[in-house]
DSSP file (Angstrom, degrees, kcal/mol; ACC not computed):
  #  RESIDUE AA STRUCTURE BP1 BP2  ACC     N-H-->O    O-->H-N    N-H-->O    O-->H-N    TCO  KAPPA ALPHA  PHI   PSI    X-CA   Y-CA   Z-CA
    1    1 A M     >        0   0    0      0, 0.0     4,-2.1     0, 0.0     5,-0.2   0.000 360.0 360.0 360.0 -44.0  -20.9   27.4  -11.9
    2    2 A F  H  >  +     0   0    0      1,-0.2     4,-2.7     2,-0.2     5,-0.2   0.880 360.0  54.9 -65.6 -36.7  -20.9   25.3   -8.8
    3    3 A A  H  > S+     0   0    0      2,-0.2     4,-2.3     1,-0.2    -1,-0.2   0.896 108.7  48.4 -63.8 -40.0  -20.0   22.2  -10.8
    4    4 A T  H  > S+     0   0    0      2,-0.2     4,-2.2     1,-0.2    -1,-0.2   0.928 113.0  47.2 -65.6 -45.2  -16.9   24.0  -12.2
    5    5 A L  H  X S+     0   0    0     -4,-2.1     4,-2.4     1,-0.2    -2,-0.2   0.907 112.4  50.2 -62.3 -42.7  -15.8   25.2   -8.8
    6    6 A A  H  X S+     0   0    0     -4,-2.7     4,-2.4     1,-0.2    -1,-0.2   0.899 110.5  48.9 -64.4 -40.9  -16.3   21.7   -7.3
    7    7 A S  H  X S+     0   0    0     -4,-2.3     4,-2.2     2,-0.2    -1,-0.2   0.887 112.4  48.1 -68.0 -37.6  -14.3   20.1  -10.1
    8    8 A K  H  X S+     0   0    0     -4,-2.2     4,-2.2     2,-0.2    -2,-0.2   0.895 112.4  49.1 -68.2 -39.5  -11.4   22.6   -9.7
    9    9 A L  H  X S+     0   0    0     -4,-2.4     4,-2.6     2,-0.2     5,-0.2   0.906 111.0  50.1 -65.5 -41.7  -11.4   22.1   -5.9
   10   10 A E  H  X S+     0   0    0     -4,-2.4     4,-2.5     2,-0.2     5,-0.2   0.915 110.6  49.5 -62.7 -43.1  -11.4   18.3   -6.3
   11   11 A A  H  X S+     0   0    0     -4,-2.2     4,-2.2     2,-0.2    -2,-0.2   0.902 112.3  48.5 -63.0 -40.9   -8.4   18.6   -8.7
   12   12 A F  H  X S+     0   0    0     -4,-2.2     4,-2.5     2,-0.2    -2,-0.2   0.932 113.3  45.9 -65.1 -45.9   -6.6   20.8   -6.3
   13   13 A L  H  X S+     0   0    0     -4,-2.6     4,-2.5     2,-0.2    -2,-0.2   0.881 112.1  51.3 -67.1 -37.7   -7.2   18.6   -3.3
   14   14 A T  H  X S+     0   0    0     -4,-2.5     4,-2.3    -5,-0.2    -1,-0.2   0.924 112.0  46.9 -63.5 -44.1   -6.2   15.5   -5.2
   15   15 A T  H  X S+     0   0    0     -4,-2.2     4,-2.4    -5,-0.2    -2,-0.2   0.907 112.0  50.7 -64.3 -41.8   -3.0   17.1   -6.4
   16   16 A A  H  X S+     0   0    0     -4,-2.5     4,-2.4     2,-0.2    -2,-0.2   0.899 110.3  49.4 -63.2 -40.7   -2.3   18.3   -2.8
   17   17 A E  H  X S+     0   0    0     -4,-2.5     4,-2.6     2,-0.2    -1,-0.2   0.904 110.9  50.0 -65.9 -40.5   -2.8   14.8   -1.4
   18   18 A N  H  X S+     0   0    0     -4,-2.3     4,-2.7     2,-0.2    -2,-0.2   0.905 111.1  49.0 -64.0 -40.6   -0.5   13.3   -4.1
   19   19 A R  H  X S+     0   0    0     -4,-2.4     4,-2.5     2,-0.2    -2,-0.2   0.915 111.5  49.5 -64.3 -42.0    2.2   15.8   -3.2
   20   20 A H  H  X S+     0   0    0     -4,-2.4     4,-2.3     2,-0.2    -2,-0.2   0.925 112.6  47.3 -63.2 -44.7    1.8   15.1    0.5
   21   21 A R  H  X S+     0   0    0     -4,-2.6     4,-2.5     2,-0.2    -2,-0.2   0.922 112.9  48.6 -62.1 -45.2    2.0   11.3   -0.2
   22   22 A D  H  X S+     0   0    0     -4,-2.7     4,-2.3     2,-0.2    -2,-0.2   0.890 111.3  49.6 -65.1 -39.0    5.1   11.7   -2.4
   23   23 A T  H  X S+     0   0    0     -4,-2.5     4,-1.0     2,-0.2    -1,-0.2   0.913 111.5  49.4 -64.2 -42.5    6.9   13.9    0.1
   24   24 A W  H  < S+     0   0    0     -4,-2.3     3,-0.4     1,-0.2    -2,-0.2   0.900 113.0  46.6 -63.7 -41.2    6.1   11.4    2.9
   25   25 A L  H >< S+     0   0    0     -4,-2.5     3,-1.5     1,-0.2    -1,-0.2   0.859 106.8  58.9 -68.9 -34.6    7.5    8.5    0.7
   26   26 A D  H 3< S+     0   0    0     -4,-2.3    -1,-0.2     1,-0.3    -2,-0.2   0.747  96.9  62.1 -66.1 -23.3   10.6   10.6   -0.2
   27   27 A T  T 3< S+     0   0    0     -4,-1.0    -1,-0.3    -3,-0.4    -2,-0.2   0.381  74.9 124.3 -85.9   6.3   11.6   10.9    3.4
   28   28 A S    <   -     0   0    0     -3,-1.5     3,-0.1     1,-0.1    -3,-0.0  -0.366  58.7-141.3 -66.5 147.8   12.0    7.1    3.8
   29   29 A T  S    S-     0   0    0      1,-0.1     2,-0.3    -2,-0.0    -1,-0.1   0.802  71.2  -9.8 -85.1 -30.7   15.4    6.2    5.1
   30   30 A D  S  > S-     0   0    0      1,-0.1     4,-2.3     0, 0.0     5,-0.2  -0.900  81.8 -81.7-154.7-177.8   16.0    3.0    3.1
   31   31 A L  H  > S+     0   0    0     -2,-0.3     4,-2.6     1,-0.2     5,-0.2   0.881 124.8  52.2 -63.3 -39.5   14.2    0.6    0.7
   32   32 A A  H  > S+     0   0    0      1,-0.2     4,-2.3     2,-0.2    -1,-0.2   0.906 110.5  48.3 -63.8 -40.9   12.6   -1.4    3.6
   33   33 A D  H  > S+     0   0    0      2,-0.2     4,-2.4     1,-0.2    -2,-0.2   0.899 111.1  51.2 -65.4 -40.6   11.2    1.8    5.1
   34   34 A L  H  X S+     0   0    0     -4,-2.3     4,-2.4     2,-0.2    -2,-0.2   0.928 110.9  47.4 -61.9 -45.5    9.9    2.8    1.7
   35   35 A E  H  X S+     0   0    0     -4,-2.6     4,-2.4     2,-0.2    -2,-0.2   0.893 111.4  51.2 -64.0 -39.4    8.1   -0.5    1.2
   36   36 A R  H  X S+     0   0    0     -4,-2.3     4,-2.4     1,-0.2    -1,-0.2   0.916 111.6  47.4 -63.1 -42.8    6.7   -0.4    4.7
   37   37 A R  H  X S+     0   0    0     -4,-2.4     4,-2.7     2,-0.2    -2,-0.2   0.887 110.7  51.7 -65.8 -38.6    5.3    3.1    4.0
   38   38 A M  H  X S+     0   0    0     -4,-2.4     4,-2.7     2,-0.2    -2,-0.2   0.918 111.5  46.8 -64.9 -42.6    3.9    2.0    0.7
   39   39 A R  H  X S+     0   0    0     -4,-2.4     4,-2.5     2,-0.2     5,-0.2   0.913 112.7  50.5 -63.8 -42.0    2.1   -0.9    2.3
   40   40 A Y  H  X S+     0   0    0     -4,-2.4     4,-1.7     2,-0.2    -2,-0.2   0.930 112.7  45.9 -61.2 -45.8    0.8    1.4    5.1
   41   41 A Y  H  X S+     0   0    0     -4,-2.7     4,-1.6     1,-0.2    -2,-0.2   0.928 113.5  49.0 -64.7 -44.8   -0.5    3.9    2.5
   42   42 A D  H  < S+     0   0    0     -4,-2.7     4,-0.4     1,-0.2    -1,-0.2   0.901 113.3  46.1 -62.4 -41.1   -2.1    1.2    0.4
   43   43 A S  H  < S+     0   0    0     -4,-2.5    -1,-0.2     1,-0.2    -2,-0.2   0.789 119.4  39.9 -74.6 -25.6   -3.9   -0.5    3.3
   44   44 A N  H  < S+     0   0    0     -4,-1.7    -1,-0.2    -5,-0.2    -2,-0.2   0.576 119.3  42.5 -99.5 -10.3   -5.1    2.8    4.8
   45   45 A H  S  < S+     0   0    0     -4,-1.6    -2,-0.2     1,-0.2    -1,-0.1   0.182 100.4  69.2-122.0  17.6   -6.1    4.6    1.6
   46   46 A N    >   +     0   0    0     -4,-0.4     3,-1.7    -3,-0.1    -1,-0.2  -0.672  52.0 172.2-133.4  79.2   -7.8    2.0   -0.4
   47   47 A P  T 3  S+     0   0    0      0, 0.0    -1,-0.1     0, 0.0    -4,-0.0   0.717  81.3  45.5 -66.3 -19.6  -11.1    1.1    1.4
   48   48 A F  T 3  S+     0   0    0      2,-0.1     2,-0.1     0, 0.0    -2,-0.0   0.311  88.1 115.6-104.8   8.7  -12.3   -1.1   -1.5
   49   49 A G    <   -     0   0    0     -3,-1.7     2,-0.5    -7,-0.2    -3,-0.1  -0.390  59.3-136.0 -76.1 155.9   -9.0   -3.0   -1.9
   50   50 A W        -     0   0    0     -2,-0.1     2,-0.5     3,-0.0    -2,-0.1  -0.963  15.8-166.4-116.4 124.7   -8.8   -6.7   -1.3
   51   51 A H    >   -     0   0    0     -2,-0.5     3,-1.9     1,-0.1     4,-0.2  -0.945  18.1-145.7-114.0 127.3   -5.7   -8.0    0.6
   52   52 A A  G >  S+     0   0    0     -2,-0.5     3,-1.3     1,-0.3    -1,-0.1   0.767  95.9  68.0 -62.9 -25.7   -5.0  -11.7    0.6
   53   53 A S  G 3  S+     0   0    0      1,-0.2    -1,-0.3    -3,-0.0     4,-0.1   0.581  83.3  74.7 -72.7  -6.9   -3.7  -11.5    4.1
   54   54 A S  G <  S+     0   0    0     -3,-1.9    -1,-0.2     2,-0.1    -2,-0.2   0.644  91.7  61.4 -81.3 -12.5   -7.2  -10.8    5.5
   55   55 A G  S <  S-     0   0    0     -3,-1.3     5,-0.0    -4,-0.2     0, 0.0  -0.583 101.1 -76.6-106.3 172.0   -8.4  -14.3    5.1
   56   56 A P    >   -     0   0    0      0, 0.0     3,-1.5     0, 0.0     4,-0.5  -0.259  43.5-113.9 -63.7 156.1   -7.2  -17.6    6.6
   57   57 A A  T 3  S+     0   0    0      1,-0.3     3,-0.4     2,-0.2    -2,-0.0   0.816 115.7  45.9 -64.3 -31.9   -4.0  -19.1    5.2
   58   58 A D  T 3  S+     0   0    0      1,-0.2    -1,-0.3     3,-0.0     0, 0.0   0.325  89.8  88.6 -94.0   9.2   -5.8  -22.2    3.8
   59   59 A W  S <  S+     0   0    0     -3,-1.5    -1,-0.2     2,-0.0    -2,-0.2   0.872  79.3  61.3 -73.7 -37.9   -8.6  -20.1    2.2
   60   60 A W              0   0    0     -4,-0.5    -1,-0.0    -3,-0.4    -8,-0.0  -0.780 360.0 360.0 -95.4 131.7   -6.9  -19.5   -1.1
   61   61 A P              0   0    0      0, 0.0    -1,-0.1     0, 0.0    -3,-0.0   0.504 360.0 360.0 -66.3 360.0   -6.0  -22.6   -3.2
């Protein structure tokens, strides 16, 4: 019973977070603002992501 409740709660919260993100992205004023918001969201909501800009410029061949 708890597993079912937990899975439904997780699905609801995930959907709510996606709606919040989409609403925030929809309020961008132009393409540059949209791209800036997308980069901001990706860098702050992906803790295991790897961004090439985090290393020195001569690090990658």
